[in-house]
C-alpha positions as CSV (number, residue, x, y, z in Angstrom):
1,M,-60.0,-26.2,-45.6
2,S,-63.0,-26.0,-43.2
3,K,-61.5,-28.8,-41.0
4,I,-58.1,-27.3,-40.5
5,I,-56.8,-26.8,-37.0
6,F,-54.0,-24.3,-36.7
7,M,-52.1,-25.1,-33.5
8,I,-50.1,-22.4,-31.7
9,H,-47.6,-23.4,-29.0
10,G,-46.6,-21.5,-25.9
11,M,-43.5,-20.2,-24.2
12,M,-40.2,-22.1,-24.7
13,A,-42.0,-24.8,-26.7
14,G,-42.3,-25.8,-30.4
15,P,-44.5,-27.8,-32.8
16,W,-43.4,-31.0,-31.1
17,C,-45.7,-30.2,-28.1
18,W,-48.7,-30.9,-30.4
19,D,-47.7,-34.4,-31.4
20,N,-50.3,-36.2,-29.3
21,Y,-53.1,-33.8,-30.4
22,K,-52.1,-33.9,-34.1
23,N,-52.2,-37.6,-34.2
24,Y,-55.5,-37.7,-32.4
25,F,-57.3,-35.0,-34.5
26,E,-55.9,-36.2,-37.8
27,R,-57.5,-39.6,-37.0
28,K,-60.7,-37.6,-36.6
29,G,-60.4,-36.3,-40.1
30,Y,-58.9,-32.8,-39.3
31,G,-55.9,-31.4,-41.0
32,C,-53.5,-30.1,-38.4
33,I,-50.8,-27.4,-38.9
34,A,-48.4,-26.6,-36.1
35,P,-45.9,-23.8,-36.9
36,A,-43.0,-22.7,-34.9
37,L,-43.0,-19.2,-33.5
38,K,-40.2,-16.8,-34.6
39,F,-36.8,-17.9,-33.2
40,H,-38.2,-21.1,-31.8
41,D,-37.3,-23.5,-34.6
42,V,-33.8,-24.0,-33.2
43,N,-31.7,-26.6,-31.5
44,P,-32.3,-26.3,-27.7
45,N,-28.6,-26.4,-27.1
46,D,-27.8,-23.5,-29.3
47,I,-27.2,-20.0,-28.0
48,P,-30.5,-18.0,-28.5
49,D,-30.7,-15.4,-31.3
50,P,-30.0,-12.0,-29.7
51,Q,-33.1,-10.7,-31.5
52,L,-35.3,-13.1,-29.5
53,G,-35.1,-11.1,-26.2
54,P,-36.9,-8.0,-27.4
55,T,-39.4,-9.9,-29.7
56,S,-42.9,-8.8,-29.0
57,L,-46.2,-10.7,-28.7
58,L,-47.3,-8.5,-31.7
59,D,-44.3,-9.9,-33.7
60,Y,-45.5,-13.4,-33.0
61,A,-49.1,-12.5,-33.9
62,A,-48.1,-10.8,-37.1
63,D,-46.2,-13.8,-38.4
64,L,-49.0,-16.2,-37.6
65,E,-51.6,-13.9,-39.2
66,E,-49.6,-13.8,-42.4
67,Q,-49.6,-17.6,-42.5
68,I,-53.3,-17.8,-41.8
69,K,-54.1,-15.4,-44.6
70,E,-52.8,-18.0,-47.0
71,F,-55.8,-20.2,-46.2
72,E,-59.0,-20.2,-48.2
73,E,-61.0,-19.5,-45.1
74,P,-60.2,-19.0,-41.4
75,P,-59.1,-22.2,-39.6
76,I,-59.9,-23.5,-36.2
77,L,-57.3,-21.9,-33.9
78,M,-56.0,-24.0,-31.0
79,G,-53.5,-22.3,-28.6
80,H,-51.7,-23.5,-25.5
81,S,-50.4,-21.2,-22.8
82,M,-48.9,-18.1,-24.5
83,G,-50.3,-19.6,-27.7
84,G,-53.7,-19.3,-26.1
85,L,-53.2,-15.5,-25.8
86,L,-52.0,-15.3,-29.3
87,T,-55.1,-17.2,-30.3
88,Q,-57.3,-14.6,-28.6
89,I,-55.4,-11.8,-30.4
90,L,-55.8,-13.5,-33.8
91,A,-59.5,-14.3,-33.2
92,S,-60.1,-10.6,-32.5
93,R,-58.7,-9.9,-35.9
94,G,-61.2,-12.3,-37.6
95,C,-58.6,-15.1,-38.2
96,A,-60.6,-17.9,-36.5
97,K,-63.5,-20.0,-37.5
98,A,-63.4,-21.2,-33.9
99,A,-60.9,-20.8,-31.1
100,I,-59.8,-23.3,-28.4
101,L,-57.7,-21.9,-25.5
102,L,-55.8,-24.5,-23.5
103,T,-54.6,-23.3,-20.1
104,P,-54.1,-19.9,-21.8
105,A,-52.1,-16.8,-20.8
106,P,-54.6,-14.0,-20.1
107,P,-55.0,-10.8,-22.0
108,S,-54.4,-7.4,-20.3
109,G,-56.8,-6.4,-17.6
110,I,-56.5,-9.7,-15.7
111,N,-54.1,-9.8,-12.7
112,T,-51.5,-12.6,-13.2
113,L,-49.3,-11.9,-10.2
114,K,-50.4,-14.8,-8.1
115,F,-47.9,-16.5,-5.8
116,T,-47.4,-19.6,-7.9
117,V,-47.0,-17.5,-11.1
118,M,-44.4,-15.2,-9.5
119,R,-42.6,-18.3,-8.1
120,S,-42.5,-19.8,-11.5
121,F,-40.9,-16.7,-13.0
122,S,-38.8,-15.6,-10.0
123,D,-35.4,-16.7,-11.4
124,S,-36.1,-15.0,-14.7
125,M,-37.4,-11.7,-13.2
126,M,-34.3,-11.5,-10.9
127,S,-32.2,-10.8,-14.0
128,W,-31.6,-7.0,-14.6
129,K,-33.6,-5.8,-17.6
130,F,-35.0,-9.3,-18.0
131,W,-37.5,-7.8,-20.5
132,K,-34.7,-7.3,-23.0
133,K,-33.2,-10.8,-22.7
134,P,-34.0,-14.3,-23.8
135,F,-34.7,-16.7,-20.9
136,R,-35.4,-20.3,-20.2
137,F,-36.5,-22.0,-17.0
138,S,-34.2,-24.3,-15.1
139,F,-35.3,-27.9,-14.9
140,N,-36.5,-27.6,-11.3
141,K,-38.4,-24.4,-12.1
142,A,-40.0,-26.0,-15.2
143,V,-41.1,-29.0,-13.1
144,Y,-42.5,-26.8,-10.4
145,S,-44.4,-24.5,-12.7
146,T,-45.7,-26.7,-15.5
147,M,-44.6,-30.4,-15.3
148,H,-45.3,-31.5,-11.8
149,L,-48.0,-34.0,-12.9
150,M,-45.7,-35.7,-15.5
151,P,-43.7,-38.8,-14.8
152,I,-40.0,-38.1,-14.4
153,E,-39.2,-39.6,-17.8
154,D,-41.6,-37.2,-19.5
155,Q,-40.3,-34.3,-17.5
156,K,-36.7,-34.9,-18.7
157,R,-37.9,-35.5,-22.3
158,V,-40.0,-32.3,-22.5
159,Y,-37.4,-30.2,-20.8
160,S,-34.7,-31.4,-23.2
161,K,-36.8,-29.8,-26.0
162,L,-37.4,-26.4,-24.4
163,V,-35.8,-23.4,-26.1
164,Y,-35.2,-19.8,-25.0
165,E,-38.1,-17.4,-24.9
166,S,-38.6,-13.7,-25.3
167,G,-38.2,-11.8,-22.1
168,Y,-40.2,-8.9,-23.6
169,A,-43.2,-11.2,-24.4
170,A,-43.2,-12.4,-20.9
171,Y,-43.1,-8.8,-19.6
172,Q,-46.0,-7.9,-21.9
173,I,-48.1,-10.6,-20.4
174,G,-47.2,-10.3,-16.7
175,F,-46.7,-6.6,-16.5
176,W,-49.3,-5.5,-19.1
177,F,-50.1,-2.4,-16.9
178,L,-46.6,-1.1,-17.7
179,D,-46.5,-2.0,-21.4
180,R,-47.0,1.1,-23.5
181,T,-47.6,-1.0,-26.6
182,N,-50.6,-2.8,-25.1
183,A,-49.4,-5.9,-26.8
184,S,-51.5,-8.3,-24.7
185,K,-54.7,-6.3,-25.1
186,V,-57.6,-8.0,-26.9
187,D,-60.8,-6.4,-28.2
188,H,-63.1,-8.9,-26.7
189,D,-66.2,-7.6,-28.5
190,K,-64.5,-8.6,-31.8
191,V,-64.2,-12.3,-30.8
192,N,-67.5,-13.6,-32.2
193,C,-66.5,-17.2,-33.1
194,P,-67.3,-20.2,-31.0
195,L,-64.7,-20.3,-28.1
196,L,-63.7,-23.1,-25.8
197,V,-61.5,-22.3,-22.7
198,V,-59.8,-25.1,-20.9
199,S,-58.2,-24.9,-17.4
200,G,-56.4,-27.4,-15.1
201,K,-57.2,-27.2,-11.4
202,K,-53.6,-28.0,-10.5
203,D,-52.1,-25.5,-12.9
204,R,-49.5,-23.2,-11.3
205,I,-48.4,-21.0,-14.1
206,T,-51.9,-20.2,-15.5
207,P,-54.0,-21.0,-12.5
208,A,-57.6,-22.0,-13.1
209,S,-58.8,-18.9,-11.2
210,I,-57.1,-16.8,-13.9
211,V,-58.3,-18.9,-16.8
212,S,-61.9,-18.7,-15.7
213,K,-61.6,-14.9,-15.8
214,V,-60.4,-15.2,-19.4
215,A,-63.5,-17.2,-20.3
216,H,-65.8,-14.7,-18.7
217,K,-64.4,-12.0,-21.0
218,Y,-66.1,-13.5,-24.0
219,K,-69.8,-13.8,-24.6
220,S,-69.3,-16.8,-26.9
221,A,-67.1,-18.8,-24.5
222,S,-67.6,-22.3,-23.1
223,Y,-65.5,-23.1,-20.1
224,I,-64.3,-26.4,-18.7
225,Q,-62.0,-27.2,-15.8
226,F,-60.2,-30.5,-15.6
227,D,-59.5,-31.3,-11.9
228,D,-56.8,-33.9,-12.6
229,H,-54.7,-31.7,-14.9
230,A,-52.2,-28.9,-14.5
231,H,-50.6,-26.9,-17.3
232,W,-49.4,-29.4,-19.9
233,V,-52.9,-30.8,-20.9
234,L,-51.2,-31.7,-24.2
235,I,-48.9,-34.3,-22.6
236,E,-49.8,-35.1,-19.0
237,P,-51.3,-38.5,-18.3
238,G,-54.9,-38.4,-19.3
239,W,-54.4,-35.9,-22.1
240,Q,-56.8,-38.0,-24.2
241,D,-59.7,-37.0,-21.9
242,V,-59.1,-33.3,-22.8
243,A,-58.7,-34.1,-26.5
244,E,-61.9,-36.1,-26.5
245,Y,-63.8,-33.2,-24.8
246,I,-62.5,-30.8,-27.5
247,S,-63.4,-33.2,-30.2
248,D,-67.0,-33.5,-28.9
249,W,-67.2,-29.7,-28.6
250,L,-66.1,-29.3,-32.2
251,E,-68.7,-31.9,-33.3
252,F,-71.4,-30.2,-31.3
253,N,-70.6,-26.9,-32.9
254,S,-70.5,-28.6,-36.3
255,L,-66.9,-27.5,-36.9
């Protein structure tokens, strides 16, 4: 089980977003597991479960931790976007042999209210009590915020798979200073495993300036910025360069 990579997707996504990476790392000899977050294993055209809206980051983390406890030893955790924040939470609980954060959402204590981030979520935040409701980006908003480096065919394909997300989880990330549960708080001193943090210079929803601050929170972190990438480093043209860097990092750290 020492070469297991546990892949955690982000907002509105699902296990499908890891297809490129799963194929790549399985060829490298890793076993890859990519679960769906609670209420995400659904048909994108279905009406969202009413329980999704108030689902907390801590609910997601608890479900993932329960799955990880079934392993003989902690796996390598790999998280994208919100999955990157969940990876940080789980790593602080001793659930990771190593952790790889791909354009991750930040933990509490880091200001996320940048112009491009607020523009990305503007439609969702305009809804009254958005923190209690499921939400999903419009196609134009998804393209602006996360898919602007993808060819139009890939934009349409990826968007067709996006499902609704928890408004409460988004609130806990963006408005952590108002969240009484401190759901996005991470005890950085308890993250002692090797840690790789990846940003994209052209990322609008988790800007590189924010991601670099995430890396600086951890004494064990390595940080790399890819100048030709934005948010979807899993799918954008040139994703192989990111995967190859991660593979080399894992090999260097004997993982």
